[in-house]
C-alpha positions as CSV (number, residue, x, y, z in Angstrom):
1,M,41.7,105.7,151.4
2,T,42.2,106.2,155.1
3,A,40.4,104.0,157.7
4,E,38.6,107.2,158.9
5,N,37.3,107.9,155.4
6,F,36.2,104.3,154.9
7,I,34.2,104.3,158.2
8,K,32.7,107.6,157.3
9,E,31.6,106.3,153.9
10,L,30.2,103.1,155.4
11,Q,28.2,105.2,157.9
12,E,26.9,107.5,155.2
13,E,26.1,104.9,152.5
14,V,25.4,101.6,154.3
15,F,24.9,102.0,158.1
16,M,23.0,105.3,157.9
17,E,21.1,104.9,161.2
18,T,24.2,104.0,163.2
19,E,26.0,106.8,165.0
20,I,29.5,107.3,163.6
21,S,30.8,107.3,167.1
22,L,29.8,103.6,167.4
23,M,31.9,102.6,164.4
24,T,35.6,101.8,164.7
25,L,37.8,99.3,162.9
26,E,37.2,97.0,165.9
27,T,33.4,97.2,165.6
28,N,31.6,93.9,164.9
29,F,29.4,95.3,162.1
30,K,27.1,92.3,162.3
31,D,26.2,93.4,165.9
32,L,25.0,96.8,164.7
33,D,21.2,97.1,165.1
34,E,20.5,97.7,161.4
35,W,22.5,94.7,160.2
36,D,20.3,92.4,158.1
37,S,20.3,90.9,154.6
38,L,19.3,94.2,153.0
39,T,22.3,95.9,154.7
40,A,24.5,93.2,153.3
41,L,23.3,93.9,149.8
42,S,23.9,97.6,150.4
43,L,27.4,96.8,151.5
44,I,28.0,94.7,148.3
45,A,26.6,97.6,146.2
46,H,28.8,100.1,148.0
47,F,31.9,98.1,147.4
48,D,31.0,97.7,143.7
49,F,29.8,101.2,142.8
50,N,31.9,103.4,145.2
51,L,35.0,101.4,145.7
52,G,35.2,99.5,142.4
53,K,35.7,96.2,144.4
54,K,33.8,93.0,144.3
55,L,32.6,91.8,147.7
56,S,31.3,88.3,147.9
57,G,28.8,86.7,150.2
58,D,31.5,84.5,151.5
59,Q,33.7,87.5,152.3
60,I,30.9,89.0,154.3
61,K,30.2,85.8,156.0
62,N,33.8,85.4,157.0
63,A,34.4,89.0,158.1
64,V,33.5,90.0,161.6
65,I,34.9,93.5,162.2
66,I,35.1,96.6,160.1
67,Q,38.9,96.2,159.9
68,E,38.3,93.1,157.7
69,L,36.1,95.0,155.4
70,Y,38.7,97.8,155.2
71,N,41.4,95.2,154.3
72,I,39.2,94.0,151.4
73,A,38.5,97.5,150.3
74,T,42.2,98.5,150.3
75,A,43.7,95.3,148.9
């Protein structure tokens, strides 16, 4: 999966109200307006159902930018 595809999927499935142009690998996803606990759960569900990866609360807590989420998704 390319970084562009990953960002596009995140925008379509998790950060639906955020303009795709605001999302890059360097974006602090926790600074996005729609970030909250429900978005975190959506992120965990996206990783599980769409990517076949487990994403823990600790991983979310420790991650800051989308690049770190991409690294987990592609590991």
